[in-house]
C-alpha positions, -999 to 999 in steps of 0.1 A, spaced: 719 202 317 712 233 297 682 239 276 645 244 282 650 234 318 660 270 322 626 280 314 613 266 347 640 284 367 633 320 352 615 344 373 600 380 367 630 395 388 655 379 363 642 401 335 653 434 351 688 447 362 695 442 399 718 471 403 729 504 390 758 488 373 735 464 357 712 491 345 742 509 331 753 479 313 717 475 298 717 510 288 751 507 270 738 476 251 706 495 242 725 525 229 748 503 209 718 484 194 700 513 183 730 537 176 729 531 139 695 549 136 709 585 130 733 572 104 704 558 84 690 593 78 719 601 56 706 573 33 672 591 32 683 615 3 690 585 -19 656 568 -12 629 569 -40 603 580 -15 622 599 13 588 605 32 588 569 40 619 570 62 602 576 95 577 547 90 607 525 79 628 536 109 598 527 131 594 493 117 631 485 118 635 496 154 605 476 164 620 445 147 655 450 161 641 456 196 619 425 196 648 405 181 672 416 209 647 410 236 638 374 222 675 364 215 688 379 248 662 364 269 664 332 249 701 328 257 695 337 294 670 309 294 689 283 277 718 286 298 701 294 332 710 259 347 749 264 343 751 304 344 724 314 371 733 352 363 753 369 337 775 395 354 796 406 325 801 398 289 777 371 279 799 355 253 826 351 279 804 336 305 788 310 283 800 275 288 830 266 265 826 230 261 793 230 242 786 235 205 757 259 211 778 286 228 804 282 200 778 288 174 767 319 193 801 333 193 806 326 155 772 343 147 782 374 168 815 375 150 797 373 116 773 400 126 801 423 136 823 416 105 792 422 81 777 453 99 809 473 107 819 480 69 781 490 62 785 518 88 819 533 75 804 551 45 776 570 65 800 577 92 824 592 67 797 612 52 788 627 86 825 636 93 828 651 58 797 671 62 807 683 96 842 693 82 825 711 53 840 689 27 808 680 11 775 700 7 
């Protein structure tokens, strides 16, 4: 029932939030997705060529933005036949009886498990810097 059949069911209106709540949810996901950028500037001091940081950030943001758009819209298209509209947490609204949603949930868990520890050191450096513990 799910799959590429959702491609024929998608319309331009499906690509945009339908309410203020939907727009706020979109904004929250966007801020979360791009929220690690200020933390990366702490890494600039350890770079061999720190002047390349703005260009590297621009490239990374472009890649992340395109990846989020492709994956998000791809999941929406694949599951359009059984989930006409995602009203909340996408992972909870996906069907539970299929293997693809299970793989999506596992992949999301892996991403969070891998990226959370990476953010701890720069966050700690920011806090220590604000508290005057490091120069």
